[in-house]
ZADREN-247751 format. One record per residue: residue number from 1; y, x, z of N, C-alpha, C in turn; residue in one letter. Coordinates in Angstrom, 3 decimals. Layout:
N
   vexgu        npy        npx        npz       capy       capx       capz        cpy        cpx        cpz   keke
     NUM          Y          X          Z          Y          X          Z          Y          X          Z      a
...
This chain:
77
   vexgu        npy        npx        npz       capy       capx       capz        cpy        cpx        cpz   keke
       1     13.621     19.472     14.601     12.356     19.595     13.908     11.552     18.321     14.120      m
       2     11.099     17.764     13.074     10.353     16.516     13.142      8.854     16.814     13.173      e
       3      8.161     16.173     14.130      6.715     16.364     14.254      5.983     15.250     13.517      l
       4      4.829     15.567     12.995      3.996     14.533     12.401      3.246     13.814     13.513      d
       5      2.483     12.784     13.175      1.758     12.001     14.180      0.846     12.867     15.032      n
       6      0.071     13.731     14.435     -0.876     14.571     15.182     -0.115     15.494     16.141      a
       7      1.001     16.041     15.707      1.802     16.916     16.567      2.399     16.172     17.738      g
       8      2.879     14.945     17.507      3.431     14.128     18.592      2.348     13.772     19.605      r
       9      1.169     13.402     19.103      0.073     13.048     20.000     -0.340     14.241     20.847      q
      10     -0.398     15.406     20.246     -0.782     16.604     20.992      0.281     16.935     22.056      m
      11      1.540     16.799     21.714      2.613     17.069     22.670      2.562     16.071     23.825      a
      12      2.264     14.798     23.527      2.171     13.777     24.562      0.995     14.052     25.495      y
      13     -0.153     14.408     24.931     -1.333     14.725     25.759     -1.060     15.920     26.656      r
      14     -0.295     16.858     26.167      0.018     18.069     26.925      0.802     17.731     28.197      e
      15      1.587     16.667     28.166      2.338     16.237     29.351      1.411     15.872     30.510      l
      16      0.227     15.380     30.192     -0.692     14.872     31.214     -1.924     15.758     31.387      f
      17     -1.854     16.978     30.919     -3.005     17.875     30.998     -3.352     18.198     32.446      r
      18     -2.356     18.490     33.268     -2.602     18.821     34.678     -2.661     17.543     35.503      d
      19     -3.674     17.464     36.349     -3.856     16.280     37.175     -2.995     16.382     38.432      e
      20     -2.400     15.272     38.846     -1.602     15.242     40.074     -2.521     15.150     41.278      l
      21     -2.068     15.666     42.409     -2.840     15.557     43.649     -2.919     14.090     44.057      e
      22     -4.038     13.699     44.645     -4.240     12.297     45.027     -3.186     11.842     46.032      q
      23     -2.816     12.680     46.978     -1.794     12.301     47.956     -0.455     12.015     47.301      g
      24     -0.099     12.796     46.301      1.155     12.590     45.583      1.113     11.282     44.801      l
      25     -0.017     11.008     44.190     -0.170      9.747     43.458     -0.011      8.567     44.409      v
      26     -0.606      8.649     45.600     -0.479      7.580     46.597      0.973      7.403     47.040      d
      27      1.683      8.517     47.254      3.098      8.453     47.646      3.943      7.791     46.560      d
      28      3.693      8.152     45.323      4.426      7.555     44.199      4.139      6.062     44.116      i
      29      2.871      5.695     44.276      2.485      4.282     44.208      3.134      3.483     45.339      r
      30      3.109      4.029     46.566      3.705      3.345     47.719      5.217      3.158     47.530      r
      31      5.888      4.201     47.065      7.337      4.119     46.850      7.668      3.117     45.746      a
      32      6.882      3.122     44.699      7.129      2.210     43.588      6.883      0.767     43.998      t
      33      5.757      0.508     44.644      5.423     -0.862     45.035      6.367     -1.404     46.097      n
      34      6.869     -0.541     46.977      7.765     -0.989     48.033      9.233     -0.908     47.664      g
      35      9.536     -0.402     46.475     10.908     -0.217     46.023     11.676      0.704     46.991      n
      36     11.022      1.813     47.369     11.596      2.784     48.288     11.898      4.084     47.564      f
      37     12.725      4.904     48.196     13.031      6.230     47.652     11.805      7.125     47.835      a
      38     11.550      7.971     46.860     10.436      8.916     46.934     11.015     10.259     47.359      l
      39     10.745     10.651     48.589     11.268     11.909     49.112     11.139     11.929     50.621      g
      40     11.788     12.901     51.238     11.698     13.016     52.689     12.665     12.040     53.379      n
      41     12.659     12.039     54.717     13.477     11.091     55.482     14.966     11.302     55.238      e
      42     15.366     12.560     55.121     16.789     12.857     54.884     17.248     12.277     53.543      r
      43     16.428     12.452     52.515     16.758     11.911     51.205     16.825     10.386     51.259      f
      44     15.869      9.750     51.935     15.856      8.288     52.052     17.110      7.797     52.782      a
      45     17.561      8.535     53.808     18.773      8.160     54.535     19.999      8.271     53.629      a
      46     20.052      9.304     52.806     21.167      9.464     51.868     21.184      8.327     50.845      q
      47     20.023      7.973     50.349     19.933      6.882     49.380     20.314      5.562     50.041      i
      48     19.862      5.340     51.267     20.210      4.122     51.995     21.718      3.990     52.141      s
      49     22.372      5.081     52.507     23.827      5.061     52.669     24.523      4.803     51.341      a
      50     23.991      5.361     50.263     24.620      5.216     48.950     24.496      3.800     48.403      a
      51     23.332      3.174     48.585     23.114      1.854     47.990     23.363      0.708     48.959      v
      52     23.507      1.015     50.241     23.812     -0.022     51.218     22.638     -0.899     51.609      g
      53     21.441     -0.383     51.486     20.240     -1.111     51.928     19.170     -0.100     52.309      r
      54     18.125     -0.590     52.956     17.045      0.287     53.390     16.315      0.854     52.176      r
      55     16.049      2.164     52.198     15.346      2.810     51.087     14.065      3.475     51.568      a
      56     13.625      3.143     52.778     12.390      3.673     53.346     11.664      2.513     54.028      a
      57     10.353      2.595     54.142      9.629      1.507     54.807     10.088      1.314     56.243      p
      58     10.149      0.074     56.670     10.505     -0.231     58.052      9.302     -0.089     58.962      g
      59      9.526     -0.311     60.228      8.429     -0.257     61.196      7.707     -1.596     61.182      k
      60      6.374     -1.579     61.199      5.635     -2.837     61.157      5.751     -3.611     62.472      p
      61      5.625     -4.912     62.372      5.620     -5.756     63.558      6.986     -6.313     63.898      g
      62      6.982     -7.210     64.861      8.224     -7.819     65.310      8.919     -6.904     66.306      r
      63     10.229     -6.985     66.372     10.933     -6.205     67.398     10.575     -6.729     68.790      p
      64     10.508     -5.840     69.733     10.192     -6.257     71.101     11.364     -7.028     71.701      r
      65     11.019     -8.014     72.512     12.058     -8.762     73.213     12.626     -7.889     74.310      k
      66     13.915     -7.958     74.464     14.562     -7.229     75.552     14.667     -8.193     76.720      i
      67     14.006     -7.834     77.789     14.023     -8.702     78.968     15.366     -8.572     79.664      e
      68     15.987     -9.717     79.883     17.260     -9.696     80.599     16.965     -9.610     82.088      e
      69     17.783     -8.839     82.786     17.531     -8.709     84.229     17.703    -10.058     84.921      p
      70     16.848    -10.271     85.902     16.946    -11.509     86.660     18.184    -11.421     87.538      k
      71     18.948    -12.476     87.523     20.175    -12.485     88.327     20.095    -13.639     89.316      s
      72     20.921    -13.533     90.305     20.941    -14.606     91.295     21.674    -15.799     90.681      s
      73     21.687    -16.881     91.359     22.329    -18.085     90.873     23.826    -17.821     90.732      n
      74     24.317    -17.809     89.524     25.733    -17.516     89.286     26.601    -18.747     89.371      l
      75     26.008    -19.906     89.183     26.790    -21.140     89.236     26.539    -21.799     90.585      i
      76     27.605    -21.914     91.317     27.502    -22.551     92.620     27.964    -24.001     92.513      l
      77     27.210    -24.873     93.084     27.553    -26.294     93.001     28.544    -26.687     94.035      a
């Protein structure tokens, strides 16, 4: 069935009649801007495994240095 212009416009407006929750909009925006999967941690892990790259935001900051244990003088002269 072919719709006329007015019918198409009304059908399109109907798609956006209900407003999304602000938190959901923020989640969608964050996922889109960061190129991350939109979903829970399990879903992000599945996507990461499937595509072979990170699909969830990483932890901010530099990794901590691992302090090597102090050892006695190993080289004897």
